[in-house]
C-alpha positions in Angstrom: 152.9 150.6 111.7 154.3 149.1 108.8 152.4 146.4 106.7 154.4 143.5 107.8 154.0 144.6 111.4 150.1 144.8 110.8 150.3 141.2 109.3 152.2 139.8 112.2 149.3 141.4 114.8 146.7 139.9 112.3 148.4 136.3 112.5 148.7 136.5 116.3 145.2 137.6 116.9 143.8 134.8 114.5 145.6 132.3 116.5 144.2 133.9 119.8 140.7 133.6 118.3 141.1 129.8 117.9 142.2 129.6 121.3 139.7 131.9 122.9 136.7 131.9 120.5 134.3 133.7 122.8 136.6 136.5 123.7 134.9 139.5 122.0 137.9 141.9 122.7 139.8 139.7 120.5 137.5 140.1 117.7 137.4 143.9 118.3 141.2 144.2 118.1 141.2 142.2 115.0 138.4 144.5 113.5 140.4 147.6 114.4 143.5 146.2 112.8 141.6 145.5 109.6 140.0 149.0 109.6 143.4 150.6 109.9 144.7 148.6 106.9 141.3 149.5 105.0 139.9 146.3 104.8 136.4 147.3 105.8 134.7 144.3 104.7 136.6 141.9 106.9 136.5 144.3 109.8 132.7 144.6 109.6 132.7 140.6 109.7 134.9 140.7 112.8 132.8 143.3 114.6 129.7 141.2 113.8 131.2 138.2 115.4 132.1 140.2 118.4 128.4 141.4 118.4 126.9 138.0 118.1 128.0 137.3 121.7 127.4 140.9 123.3 124.1 142.0 121.5 123.6 145.0 123.7 127.0 146.5 123.3 126.6 150.0 122.1 130.2 150.3 121.3 130.2 147.5 119.0 127.2 148.9 117.4 128.7 152.3 116.9 131.8 150.7 115.3 130.0 148.5 113.0 128.1 151.7 111.9 131.3 153.5 111.5 132.6 150.6 109.2 129.3 150.4 107.0 129.2 154.3 106.7 133.0 154.2 105.6 131.9 151.7 103.0 129.3 154.1 101.8 125.9 152.5 102.8 124.4 155.2 104.9 121.2 153.6 105.1 122.4 150.4 106.6 124.7 152.3 109.0 122.0 154.5 110.2 120.3 151.3 111.8 123.4 150.6 113.9 123.7 154.1 114.8 119.9 154.1 115.9 120.5 151.1 117.9 123.2 153.0 119.8 120.6 155.5 120.4 118.2 153.3 121.5 120.4 151.4 123.9 121.5 154.8 125.5 117.7 155.8 125.9 116.4 152.6 127.4 119.5 151.3 129.3 121.1 154.5 130.9 
């Protein structure tokens, strides 16, 4: 995808978040687009917003761990990976 296409997608998703502020899927889509454009800090922020309404979502925990890991903060990433393990251990 070209950079102007990514920008168009980001603009549309941002508009949608103002219409549906509690839709975690939109926040995740925005975070994924930001990851693809190497904007890890903003991707992390969008994932955290999605996580605020879905605290027990192991997929979100893992994605945040991946973003933090890509930023080079292994110790912080481990906490999110550990939360995924806890979720799998206690809830499955």
